[in-house]
All heavy atoms as an XYZ file, in Angstrom:
565
protein
N       6.395    -29.022    -10.348
C       7.583    -29.565     -9.716
C       7.580    -29.165     -8.244
O       7.327    -28.027     -7.906
C       8.822    -29.022    -10.424
C      10.099    -29.534     -9.815
S      11.588    -29.000    -10.661
C      11.496    -30.036    -12.080
N       7.871    -30.117     -7.406
C       7.917    -29.856     -5.979
C       9.335    -29.469     -5.568
O      10.312    -29.848     -6.203
C       7.482    -31.103     -5.218
C       6.049    -31.497     -5.490
C       5.695    -32.752     -4.748
C       4.258    -33.148     -5.078
N       3.880    -34.379     -4.430
N       9.429    -28.711     -4.470
C      10.733    -28.280     -3.964
C      11.641    -29.481     -3.712
O      12.823    -29.444     -4.026
C      10.563    -27.453     -2.659
C       9.808    -26.167     -2.944
C      11.896    -27.203     -1.995
C      10.608    -25.131     -3.680
N      11.097    -30.551     -3.183
C      11.922    -31.721     -2.867
C      12.502    -32.369     -4.116
O      13.460    -33.126     -4.038
C      11.143    -32.741     -2.048
C      10.034    -33.423     -2.807
C       9.353    -34.457     -1.954
C       8.304    -35.187     -2.789
N       7.779    -36.339     -2.127
N      11.943    -32.084     -5.299
C      12.445    -32.650     -6.544
C      13.594    -31.842     -7.139
O      14.253    -32.301     -8.069
C      11.316    -32.736     -7.580
C      10.210    -33.692     -7.144
O      10.513    -34.665     -6.424
O       9.053    -33.463     -7.519
N      13.829    -30.643     -6.628
C      14.901    -29.799     -7.145
C      16.244    -30.256     -6.595
O      16.346    -30.722     -5.468
C      14.651    -28.339     -6.764
C      13.399    -27.695     -7.342
C      13.243    -26.288     -6.803
C      13.462    -27.669     -8.853
N      17.282    -30.103     -7.394
C      18.634    -30.445     -6.956
C      19.457    -29.176     -6.836
O      19.300    -28.250     -7.622
C      19.313    -31.375     -7.958
C      18.914    -32.812     -7.818
C      19.831    -33.674     -8.638
C      20.045    -34.985     -7.927
N      21.033    -35.806     -8.591
N      20.325    -29.150     -5.873
C      21.245    -28.042     -5.688
C      22.501    -28.329     -6.504
O      23.016    -29.438     -6.483
C      21.616    -27.878     -4.192
C      22.728    -26.864     -4.012
C      20.389    -27.488     -3.392
N      22.970    -27.312     -7.237
C      24.224    -27.427     -7.973
C      25.342    -26.833     -7.134
O      25.247    -25.697     -6.679
C      24.151    -26.668     -9.303
C      23.179    -27.304    -10.272
O      23.098    -28.537    -10.314
O      22.507    -26.547    -11.002
N      26.402    -27.596     -6.927
C      27.585    -27.115     -6.217
C      28.709    -26.989     -7.235
O      29.080    -27.978     -7.876
C      27.985    -28.066     -5.077
C      26.854    -28.141     -4.050
C      29.296    -27.617     -4.436
C      27.080    -29.145     -2.947
N      29.222    -25.772     -7.405
C      30.276    -25.504     -8.377
C      31.605    -25.376     -7.638
O      31.738    -24.571     -6.725
C      29.981    -24.220     -9.163
C      28.637    -24.345     -9.894
C      31.119    -23.911    -10.137
C      28.125    -23.055    -10.473
N      32.575    -26.184     -8.047
C      33.895    -26.161     -7.429
C      34.941    -25.804     -8.475
O      35.199    -26.600     -9.384
C      34.239    -27.535     -6.820
O      33.229    -27.905     -5.884
C      35.595    -27.509     -6.132
N      35.538    -24.598     -8.377
C      36.670    -24.310     -9.247
C      37.863    -25.126     -8.752
O      38.068    -25.249     -7.549
C      36.904    -22.810     -9.077
C      36.211    -22.433     -7.822
C      35.193    -23.485     -7.516
N      38.629    -25.714     -9.675
C      39.694    -26.627     -9.248
C      41.039    -26.255     -9.851
O      41.219    -26.292    -11.066
C      39.330    -28.048     -9.647
S      40.579    -29.241     -9.172
N      41.972    -25.918     -8.980
C      43.359    -25.733     -9.398
C      44.270    -26.744     -8.694
O      45.437    -26.876     -9.048
C      43.829    -24.307     -9.098
O      43.770    -24.041     -7.720
N      43.712    -27.446     -7.696
C      44.483    -28.466     -6.963
C      43.657    -29.752     -6.885
O      42.997    -30.031     -5.883
C      44.834    -27.953     -5.572
C      45.798    -26.778     -5.617
C      46.179    -26.314     -4.252
N      45.067    -25.511     -3.724
C      44.978    -25.115     -2.468
N      45.907    -25.443     -1.594
N      43.966    -24.389     -2.073
N      43.668    -30.556     -7.948
C      42.816    -31.743     -7.994
C      43.113    -32.772     -6.902
O      42.262    -33.598     -6.599
C      43.080    -32.322     -9.389
C      44.326    -31.686     -9.865
C      44.462    -30.385     -9.153
N      44.287    -32.683     -6.295
C      44.605    -33.645     -5.226
C      43.688    -33.479     -4.015
O      43.604    -34.366     -3.163
C      46.075    -33.527     -4.812
C      46.456    -32.206     -4.193
C      46.861    -31.109     -5.184
O      46.672    -31.277     -6.397
O      47.367    -30.084     -4.724
N      42.983    -32.370     -3.924
C      42.071    -32.133     -2.796
C      40.641    -32.600     -3.065
O      39.814    -32.620     -2.150
C      42.056    -30.636     -2.456
C      43.402    -30.027     -2.079
C      43.268    -28.534     -1.834
C      43.984    -30.713     -0.871
N      40.340    -32.992     -4.290
C      38.956    -33.317     -4.644
C      38.377    -34.496     -3.861
O      37.202    -34.487     -3.528
C      38.841    -33.578     -6.148
C      39.030    -32.349     -7.031
C      39.029    -32.759     -8.504
C      37.950    -31.306     -6.765
N      39.175    -35.498     -3.562
C      38.652    -36.653     -2.819
C      38.173    -36.243     -1.433
O      37.168    -36.756     -0.942
C      39.690    -37.762     -2.737
C      39.896    -38.445     -4.059
C      40.907    -39.557     -3.975
C      41.087    -40.147     -5.368
N      42.135    -41.140     -5.420
N      38.861    -35.307     -0.801
C      38.425    -34.818      0.515
C      37.161    -33.963      0.376
O      36.254    -34.046      1.200
C      39.541    -34.011      1.180
C      40.676    -34.843      1.705
C      40.226    -35.873      2.747
O      39.493    -35.510      3.691
O      40.613    -37.048      2.602
N      37.123    -33.150     -0.666
C      35.944    -32.303     -0.893
C      34.723    -33.177     -1.162
O      33.625    -32.894     -0.671
C      36.193    -31.319     -2.051
C      37.287    -30.320     -1.663
C      34.906    -30.594     -2.435
C      37.765    -29.448     -2.797
N      34.907    -34.243     -1.943
C      33.785    -35.126     -2.291
C      33.073    -35.660     -1.050
O      31.857    -35.833     -1.051
C      34.272    -36.292     -3.154
C      33.151    -37.192     -3.592
C      33.611    -38.285     -4.510
C      32.393    -39.113     -4.912
N      32.661    -39.954     -6.042
N      33.819    -35.899      0.015
C      33.227    -36.410      1.257
C      32.194    -35.446      1.838
O      31.348    -35.852      2.622
C      34.327    -36.666      2.292
C      35.283    -37.766      1.906
C      36.398    -37.881      2.930
C      37.458    -38.869      2.517
N      38.575    -38.920      3.483
N      32.275    -34.167      1.469
C      31.364    -33.161      2.036
C      30.182    -32.834      1.117
O      29.323    -32.053      1.495
C      32.121    -31.850      2.322
O      32.507    -31.231      1.094
C      33.341    -32.105      3.197
N      30.152    -33.416     -0.080
C      29.098    -33.121     -1.051
C      27.945    -34.097     -0.855
O      28.122    -35.314     -1.026
C      29.628    -33.223     -2.497
C      30.858    -32.342     -2.708
C      28.529    -32.901     -3.506
C      30.613    -30.872     -2.667
N      26.756    -33.605     -0.505
C      25.612    -34.514     -0.351
C      25.277    -35.209     -1.672
O      25.376    -34.623     -2.741
C      24.473    -33.584      0.070
C      25.139    -32.371      0.605
C      26.414    -32.229     -0.164
N      24.883    -36.461     -1.594
C      24.552    -37.235     -2.793
C      23.375    -36.635     -3.562
O      23.225    -36.867     -4.756
C      24.257    -38.680     -2.413
C      25.461    -39.404     -1.860
C      25.176    -40.863     -1.688
C      26.273    -41.632     -1.015
N      27.616    -41.371     -1.377
N      22.552    -35.859     -2.878
C      21.377    -35.265     -3.517
C      21.727    -34.056     -4.384
O      20.870    -33.517     -5.065
C      20.360    -34.813     -2.461
C      19.875    -35.892     -1.524
C      20.851    -36.204     -0.392
O      21.617    -35.322      0.016
O      20.829    -37.345      0.075
N      22.974    -33.632     -4.361
C      23.401    -32.433     -5.101
C      24.116    -32.820     -6.394
O      24.651    -33.913     -6.519
C      24.356    -31.604     -4.247
S      23.594    -30.931     -2.772
N      24.095    -31.897     -7.358
C      24.905    -32.026     -8.574
C      26.228    -31.337     -8.305
O      26.262    -30.148     -7.989
C      24.226    -31.332     -9.760
C      22.999    -32.058    -10.226
O      22.964    -33.276    -10.296
N      21.977    -31.302    -10.548
N      27.310    -32.068     -8.434
C      28.634    -31.496     -8.188
C      29.292    -31.188     -9.526
O      29.597    -32.087    -10.311
C      29.472    -32.457     -7.370
C      30.778    -31.879     -6.898
C      31.084    -30.564     -6.752
C      31.933    -32.606     -6.505
N      32.368    -30.415     -6.278
C      32.915    -31.658     -6.122
C      32.253    -33.942     -6.425
C      34.176    -32.030     -5.674
C      33.508    -34.302     -5.977
C      34.450    -33.356     -5.601
N      29.499    -29.907     -9.783
C      30.113    -29.431    -11.016
C      31.534    -28.981    -10.689
O      31.722    -28.090     -9.864
C      29.309    -28.260    -11.612
C      27.866    -28.699    -11.884
C      29.993    -27.733    -12.872
C      26.923    -27.553    -12.181
N      32.507    -29.613    -11.324
C      33.914    -29.247    -11.121
C      34.411    -28.600    -12.405
O      34.264    -29.169    -13.495
C      34.778    -30.475    -10.794
C      34.226    -31.216     -9.570
C      36.228    -30.052    -10.561
C      34.874    -32.565     -9.331
N      35.003    -27.409    -12.283
C      35.573    -26.714    -13.434
C      37.078    -26.634    -13.198
O      37.534    -25.996    -12.253
C      34.960    -25.317    -13.635
C      35.472    -24.698    -14.926
C      33.430    -25.381    -13.650
N      37.838    -27.318    -14.057
C      39.286    -27.433    -13.900
C      40.015    -26.255    -14.537
O      39.654    -25.803    -15.624
C      39.784    -28.732    -14.542
C      39.325    -29.957    -13.806
C      38.116    -30.560    -14.105
C      40.091    -30.497    -12.790
C      37.689    -31.689    -13.423
C      39.669    -31.624    -12.098
C      38.473    -32.205    -12.422
O      38.044    -33.323    -11.731
N      41.057    -25.813    -13.869
C      41.911    -24.748    -14.371
C      42.662    -25.223    -15.618
O      42.778    -26.423    -15.876
C      42.906    -24.339    -13.278
C      43.308    -22.883    -13.346
O      43.006    -22.212    -14.359
O      43.929    -22.404    -12.390
N      43.166    -24.280    -16.369
C      43.920    -24.557    -17.596
C      45.036    -25.567    -17.327
O      45.772    -25.458    -16.351
C      44.536    -23.256    -18.112
C      45.375    -23.358    -19.384
C      44.482    -23.731    -20.565
C      46.066    -22.042    -19.657
N      45.124    -26.581    -18.171
C      46.194    -27.564    -18.059
C      45.899    -28.752    -17.179
O      46.699    -29.689    -17.123
N      44.771    -28.754    -16.481
C      44.425    -29.874    -15.601
C      43.451    -30.811    -16.307
O      42.606    -30.380    -17.084
C      43.800    -29.364    -14.299
C      44.707    -28.525    -13.421
C      43.939    -28.028    -12.210
C      45.922    -29.318    -12.982
N      43.576    -32.082    -16.021
C      42.701    -33.089    -16.611
C      41.620    -33.492    -15.612
O      41.896    -33.625    -14.421
C      43.505    -34.334    -17.006
C      44.464    -34.087    -18.156
C      43.747    -33.705    -19.439
O      42.689    -34.292    -19.742
O      44.260    -32.815    -20.138
N      40.380    -33.698    -16.090
C      39.310    -34.153    -15.197
C      39.667    -35.457    -14.490
O      40.334    -36.327    -15.048
C      38.130    -34.337    -16.157
C      38.409    -33.391    -17.267
C      39.906    -33.427    -17.438
N      39.196    -35.564    -13.250
C      39.496    -36.715    -12.398
C      38.363    -37.755    -12.379
O      38.462    -38.757    -11.691
C      39.729    -36.238    -10.957
C      40.881    -35.266    -10.807
C      42.208    -35.965    -10.701
O      42.281    -36.993    -10.031
O      43.164    -35.465    -11.311
N      37.269    -37.473    -13.091
C      36.093    -38.359    -13.095
C      35.572    -38.604    -11.686
O      35.316    -39.734    -11.287
C      36.408    -39.683    -13.795
C      36.738    -39.490    -15.254
O      36.087    -38.698    -15.938
N      37.743    -40.174    -15.730
N      35.422    -37.533    -10.940
C      34.971    -37.638     -9.554
C      33.662    -36.877     -9.329
O      32.914    -37.191     -8.426
C      36.081    -37.159     -8.589
C      35.807    -37.601     -7.178
C      36.289    -35.670     -8.689
C      36.978    -37.419     -6.232
N      33.376    -35.884    -10.177
C      32.167    -35.073    -10.037
C      31.064    -35.540    -10.974
O      31.271    -36.412    -11.819
N      29.878    -34.945    -10.826
C      28.752    -35.272    -11.707
C      28.959    -34.661    -13.093
O      28.604    -35.252    -14.103
C      27.438    -34.766    -11.104
C      27.138    -35.449     -9.785
O      27.209    -36.687     -9.731
O      26.854    -34.738     -8.803
N      29.502    -33.447    -13.114
C      29.812    -32.742    -14.363
C      31.224    -32.193    -14.197
O      31.544    -31.598    -13.175
C      28.828    -31.581    -14.629
C      29.213    -30.816    -15.876
C      27.394    -32.075    -14.714
N      32.061    -32.400    -15.206
C      33.434    -31.893    -15.135
C      33.763    -31.156    -16.426
O      33.488    -31.657    -17.520
C      34.419    -33.040    -14.894
C      34.186    -33.694    -13.545
C      35.230    -34.715    -13.191
O      35.885    -35.261    -14.085
O      35.397    -34.957    -11.989
N      34.349    -29.971    -16.287
C      34.624    -29.101    -17.425
C      36.080    -28.674    -17.371
O      36.590    -28.327    -16.308
C      33.723    -27.844    -17.371
C      32.253    -28.256    -17.351
C      34.020    -26.905    -18.528
C      31.316    -27.136    -16.969
N      36.744    -28.680    -18.530
C      38.116    -28.184    -18.639
C      38.060    -26.737    -19.127
O      37.444    -26.448    -20.139
C      38.906    -29.014    -19.643
C      39.272    -30.382    -19.153
C      39.917    -31.235    -20.214
C      41.174    -30.622    -20.766
N      41.895    -31.517    -21.682
N      38.712    -25.848    -18.409
C      38.774    -24.446    -18.815
C      39.853    -24.276    -19.879
O      40.847    -25.003    -19.901
C      39.099    -23.563    -17.610
O      39.253    -22.222    -18.025
N      39.661    -23.278    -20.741
C      40.670    -22.965    -21.756
C      41.479    -21.737    -21.346
O      42.341    -21.287    -22.082
C      40.032    -22.744    -23.144
C      39.402    -24.036    -23.635
C      39.014    -21.617    -23.099
N      41.183    -21.187    -20.169
C      41.880    -20.012    -19.658
C      42.454    -20.294    -18.274
O      41.925    -21.103    -17.523
C      40.928    -18.809    -19.536
C      40.414    -18.355    -20.880
O      41.221    -18.257    -21.817
O      39.201    -18.087    -20.988
N      43.523    -19.588    -17.926
C      44.088    -19.645    -16.570
C      43.185    -18.834    -15.650
O      42.752    -17.743    -15.989
C      45.509    -19.067    -16.572
C      46.205    -19.128    -15.242
C      46.578    -20.549    -14.870
C      47.347    -20.550    -13.562
N      47.193    -21.782    -12.853
N      42.913    -19.349    -14.482
C      42.019    -18.696    -13.530
C      42.792    -17.877    -12.505
O      43.910    -18.217    -12.130
C      41.200    -19.758    -12.799
O      40.411    -19.172    -11.806
N      42.168    -16.799    -12.070
C      42.679    -15.999    -10.956
C      41.661    -16.138     -9.828
O      40.526    -15.684     -9.953
C      42.862    -14.527    -11.356
C      43.889    -14.430    -12.483
C      43.282    -13.692    -10.157
C      44.049    -13.065    -13.070
N      42.036    -16.816     -8.778
C      41.171    -17.077     -7.614
C      39.913    -17.858     -7.980
O      38.945    -17.846     -7.237
C      40.793    -15.787     -6.905
C      41.966    -15.003     -6.412
C      42.263    -13.755     -6.948
C      42.802    -15.504     -5.437
C      43.351    -13.028     -6.510
C      43.892    -14.791     -4.988
C      44.174    -13.540     -5.530
N      39.870    -18.510     -9.140
C      38.729    -19.337     -9.516
C      37.527    -18.583    -10.035
O      36.492    -19.182    -10.318
N      37.618    -17.263    -10.196
C      36.452    -16.482    -10.592
C      35.898    -16.892    -11.948
O      34.690    -17.116    -12.085
C      36.773    -14.989    -10.580
C      37.007    -14.473     -9.191
O      36.431    -14.969     -8.223
N      37.868    -13.482     -9.060
N      36.746    -16.984    -12.969
C      36.216    -17.358    -14.275
C      35.739    -18.811    -14.297
O      34.831    -19.159    -15.037
C      37.217    -17.082    -15.405
C      38.435    -17.960    -15.364
O      38.930    -18.290    -14.291
N      38.947    -18.332    -16.527
N      36.332    -19.666    -13.448
C      35.875    -21.051    -13.372
C      34.461    -21.125    -12.794
O      33.622    -21.887    -13.265
C      36.843    -21.892    -12.542
C      38.290    -21.942    -13.039
C      39.142    -22.782    -12.089
C      38.388    -22.448    -14.447
N      34.183    -20.340    -11.771
C      32.826    -20.286    -11.204
C      31.834    -19.802    -12.248
O      30.719    -20.316    -12.354
C      32.783    -19.362     -9.988
C      33.172    -20.025     -8.718
C      32.970    -19.091     -7.527
N      34.007    -19.351     -6.569
C      35.207    -18.813     -6.569
N      35.548    -17.936     -7.460
N      36.097    -19.139     -5.656
N      32.235    -18.795    -13.025
C      31.345    -18.256    -14.051
C      31.042    -19.302    -15.114
O      29.897    -19.398    -15.586
C      31.951    -17.003    -14.697
C      31.938    -15.830    -13.757
O      31.138    -15.769    -12.823
N      32.829    -14.893    -13.964
N      32.027    -20.112    -15.487
C      31.777    -21.189    -16.446
C      30.754    -22.164    -15.870
O      29.821    -22.587    -16.547
C      33.102    -21.930    -16.787
C      34.025    -21.000    -17.579
C      32.835    -23.230    -17.525
C      35.448    -21.511    -17.720
N      30.909    -22.536    -14.612
C      29.957    -23.427    -13.950
C      28.559    -22.831    -13.890
O      27.566    -23.522    -14.122
N      28.471    -21.548    -13.613
C      27.167    -20.879    -13.556
C      26.500    -20.844    -14.925
O      25.275    -20.942    -15.042
C      27.303    -19.461    -13.003
C      27.556    -19.370    -11.520
C      27.930    -17.926    -11.132
C      26.349    -19.822    -10.722
N      27.290    -20.713    -15.972
C      26.738    -20.653    -17.315
C      26.030    -21.939    -17.713
O      25.116    -21.905    -18.535
C      27.838    -20.353    -18.349
C      28.275    -18.903    -18.336
O      27.558    -18.056    -17.763
O      29.348    -18.608    -18.904
N      26.432    -23.067    -17.163
C      25.793    -24.326    -17.548
C      24.629    -24.715    -16.632
O      23.934    -25.682    -16.906
C      26.801    -25.495    -17.634
C      27.312    -25.874    -16.260
C      27.913    -25.195    -18.584
C      27.880    -27.260    -16.223
N      24.449    -24.001    -15.522
C      23.351    -24.363    -14.611
C      22.063    -23.679    -15.005
O      22.013    -22.779    -15.748
C      23.667    -24.011    -13.156
O      23.937    -22.626    -13.051
C      24.836    -24.822    -12.654
């Protein structure tokens, strides 16, 4: 596998989904965008991979860890 064939995973913990459209503008198309939603939020179908958390997050730490677990 060549370096150019690798994709970068960008993990975004999400507690304010209204900001995702602005964030999406900054995500390169060559990257995998993983969004992990806080407890009680529904996926927006905007990222490459979207996960609903079953726990409330503090500063997004556990959401980042969930995203890291799948990469």
